FIGUKOL-526933 format. One record per atom (N, C-alpha, C): residue number from 1; residue in one letter; atom name; x, y, z. Coordinates in steps of 0.2 Angstrom, whole numbers. Layout:
BEGIN
<rec NUM,a,CA,<X,Y,Z>> ...
//
This chain:
BEGIN
<rec 1,y,N,<4,-6,0>> <rec 1,y,CA,<0,0,0>> <rec 1,y,C,<4,6,0>> <rec 2,e,N,<9,7,4>> <rec 2,e,CA,<13,13,5>> <rec 2,e,C,<16,16,-1>> <rec 3,p,N,<19,11,-6>> <rec 3,p,CA,<22,14,-12>> <rec 3,p,C,<17,18,-16>> <rec 4,y,N,<11,16,-16>> <rec 4,y,CA,<5,18,-20>> <rec 4,y,C,<1,23,-17>> <rec 5,k,N,<2,25,-10>> <rec 5,k,CA,<-3,29,-6>> <rec 5,k,C,<-4,36,-10>> <rec 6,n,N,<1,39,-12>> <rec 6,n,CA,<0,46,-15>> <rec 6,n,C,<-4,45,-22>> <rec 7,l,N,<-2,40,-26>> <rec 7,l,CA,<-6,39,-32>> <rec 7,l,C,<-13,37,-31>> <rec 8,i,N,<-15,33,-26>> <rec 8,i,CA,<-22,31,-25>> <rec 8,i,C,<-26,38,-22>> <rec 9,e,N,<-23,41,-18>> <rec 9,e,CA,<-26,47,-15>> <rec 9,e,C,<-27,52,-21>> <rec 10,c,N,<-22,53,-25>> <rec 10,c,CA,<-23,58,-31>> <rec 10,c,C,<-29,56,-36>> <rec 11,a,N,<-29,49,-37>> <rec 11,a,CA,<-34,46,-41>> <rec 11,a,C,<-41,48,-38>> <rec 12,v,N,<-42,46,-32>> <rec 12,v,CA,<-48,47,-29>> <rec 12,v,C,<-50,55,-29>> <rec 13,i,N,<-46,59,-27>> <rec 13,i,CA,<-47,66,-27>> <rec 13,i,C,<-49,69,-34>> <rec 14,t,N,<-45,66,-39>> <rec 14,t,CA,<-47,68,-46>> <rec 14,t,C,<-54,66,-48>> <rec 15,y,N,<-56,60,-46>> <rec 15,y,CA,<-62,57,-47>> <rec 15,y,C,<-68,62,-44>> <rec 16,l,N,<-66,63,-38>> <rec 16,l,CA,<-71,67,-34>> <rec 16,l,C,<-72,74,-37>> <rec 17,i,N,<-67,77,-40>> <rec 17,i,CA,<-67,84,-43>> <rec 17,i,C,<-71,83,-50>> <rec 18,e,N,<-69,78,-53>> <rec 18,e,CA,<-73,77,-60>> <rec 18,e,C,<-80,76,-59>> <rec 19,t,N,<-82,73,-54>> <rec 19,t,CA,<-89,71,-53>> <rec 19,t,C,<-93,76,-48>> <rec 20,n,N,<-89,82,-47>> <rec 20,n,CA,<-92,87,-43>> <rec 20,n,C,<-94,85,-36>> <rec 21,q,N,<-90,81,-33>> <rec 21,q,CA,<-91,79,-26>> <rec 21,q,C,<-86,81,-21>> <rec 22,y,N,<-81,84,-24>> <rec 22,y,CA,<-75,86,-19>> <rec 22,y,C,<-77,92,-15>> <rec 23,e,N,<-80,97,-17>> <rec 23,e,CA,<-82,103,-13>> <rec 23,e,C,<-87,100,-8>> <rec 24,n,N,<-92,96,-9>> <rec 24,n,CA,<-97,93,-4>> <rec 24,n,C,<-93,90,1>> <rec 25,l,N,<-88,86,-1>> <rec 25,l,CA,<-84,82,4>> <rec 25,l,C,<-80,87,9>> <rec 26,l,N,<-77,92,6>> <rec 26,l,CA,<-74,97,10>> <rec 26,l,C,<-78,101,15>> <rec 27,n,N,<-84,102,13>> <rec 27,n,CA,<-89,106,17>> <rec 27,n,C,<-93,101,22>> <rec 28,e,N,<-92,95,22>> <rec 28,e,CA,<-96,91,27>> <rec 28,e,C,<-93,92,34>> <rec 29,e,N,<-97,92,39>> <rec 29,e,CA,<-95,93,45>> <rec 29,e,C,<-94,86,49>> <rec 30,g,N,<-88,86,52>> <rec 30,g,CA,<-87,80,56>> <rec 30,g,C,<-86,81,63>> <rec 31,e,N,<-87,75,67>> <rec 31,e,CA,<-86,76,74>> <rec 31,e,C,<-79,75,75>> <rec 32,l,N,<-76,80,79>> <rec 32,l,CA,<-69,80,82>> <rec 32,l,C,<-68,74,87>> <rec 33,l,N,<-64,70,86>> <rec 33,l,CA,<-63,64,91>> <rec 33,l,C,<-57,66,95>> <rec 34,t,N,<-58,64,102>> <rec 34,t,CA,<-53,65,106>> <rec 34,t,C,<-53,58,111>> <rec 35,f,N,<-48,54,109>> <rec 35,f,CA,<-47,48,113>> <rec 35,f,C,<-40,46,113>> <rec 36,e,N,<-38,42,117>> <rec 36,e,CA,<-31,39,117>> <rec 36,e,C,<-31,32,114>> <rec 37,p,N,<-29,31,109>> <rec 37,p,CA,<-29,24,106>> <rec 37,p,C,<-25,19,109>> <rec 38,e,N,<-27,13,110>> <rec 38,e,CA,<-23,8,113>> <rec 38,e,C,<-18,4,109>> <rec 39,q,N,<-18,6,102>> <rec 39,q,CA,<-14,3,98>> <rec 39,q,C,<-11,8,92>> <rec 40,e,N,<-6,6,89>> <rec 40,e,CA,<-4,10,83>> <rec 40,e,C,<-8,11,77>> <rec 41,v,N,<-8,16,74>> <rec 41,v,CA,<-12,17,68>> <rec 41,v,C,<-9,13,63>> <rec 42,f,N,<-14,9,59>> <rec 42,f,CA,<-12,5,53>> <rec 42,f,C,<-9,9,48>> <rec 43,c,N,<-13,14,46>> <rec 43,c,CA,<-12,19,40>> <rec 43,c,C,<-16,25,41>> <rec 44,n,N,<-15,30,37>> <rec 44,n,CA,<-19,36,37>> <rec 44,n,C,<-21,37,30>> <rec 45,c,N,<-28,38,29>> <rec 45,c,CA,<-31,39,22>> <rec 45,c,C,<-35,45,22>> <rec 46,f,N,<-33,50,18>> <rec 46,f,CA,<-36,56,17>> <rec 46,f,C,<-37,60,24>> <rec 47,g,N,<-32,59,28>> <rec 47,g,CA,<-32,62,35>> <rec 47,g,C,<-36,59,40>> <rec 48,i,N,<-38,53,39>> <rec 48,i,CA,<-42,49,44>> <rec 48,i,C,<-37,43,46>> <rec 49,d,N,<-36,42,52>> <rec 49,d,CA,<-32,36,54>> <rec 49,d,C,<-36,30,54>> <rec 50,v,N,<-33,25,52>> <rec 50,v,CA,<-36,18,51>> <rec 50,v,C,<-32,13,56>> <rec 51,y,N,<-36,9,59>> <rec 51,y,CA,<-34,4,64>> <rec 51,y,C,<-36,-3,62>> <rec 52,e,N,<-32,-8,64>> <rec 52,e,CA,<-34,-15,62>> <rec 52,e,C,<-37,-18,69>> <rec 53,v,N,<-43,-20,68>> <rec 53,v,CA,<-46,-22,74>> <rec 53,v,C,<-49,-29,72>> <rec 54,e,N,<-47,-34,76>> <rec 54,e,CA,<-50,-41,74>> <rec 54,e,C,<-49,-43,67>> <rec 55,d,N,<-44,-41,64>> <rec 55,d,CA,<-42,-43,57>> <rec 55,d,C,<-47,-39,52>> <rec 56,k,N,<-50,-33,54>> <rec 56,k,CA,<-53,-29,50>> <rec 56,k,C,<-50,-22,51>> <rec 57,l,N,<-50,-18,45>> <rec 57,l,CA,<-48,-11,45>> <rec 57,l,C,<-54,-6,47>> <rec 58,v,N,<-53,-2,52>> <rec 58,v,CA,<-59,2,54>> <rec 58,v,C,<-56,10,54>> <rec 59,s,N,<-60,14,53>> <rec 59,s,CA,<-59,21,54>> <rec 59,s,C,<-58,23,61>> <rec 60,e,N,<-55,29,62>> <rec 60,e,CA,<-54,31,69>> <rec 60,e,C,<-60,32,73>> <rec 61,g,N,<-66,34,69>> <rec 61,g,CA,<-72,35,72>> <rec 61,g,C,<-75,28,75>> <rec 62,e,N,<-74,23,71>> <rec 62,e,CA,<-77,16,73>> <rec 62,e,C,<-72,13,78>> <rec 63,y,N,<-66,15,77>> <rec 63,y,CA,<-61,12,82>> <rec 63,y,C,<-62,15,89>> <rec 64,a,N,<-64,22,89>> <rec 64,a,CA,<-66,25,96>> <rec 64,a,C,<-72,22,99>> <rec 65,k,N,<-76,19,95>> <rec 65,k,CA,<-82,16,98>> <rec 65,k,C,<-81,9,102>> <rec 66,t,N,<-75,6,100>> <rec 66,t,CA,<-73,0,103>> <rec 66,t,C,<-69,1,109>> <rec 67,l,N,<-68,7,111>> <rec 67,l,CA,<-64,8,117>> <rec 67,l,C,<-68,9,123>> 
//
């Protein structure tokens, strides 16, 4: 994954811009999470930390619910 991270993110952002979804995504309000993770971040995608929980990848929001 790591060698292709920038390419993947660029492709997704390009798709969102071409389909007029990028501005909506930037304008969405999200809940600010404050928690102390019990494990290391698996990776970070588009500014969202991703954790591995029971052999599944979950976003920081879902991970926080498991604490």
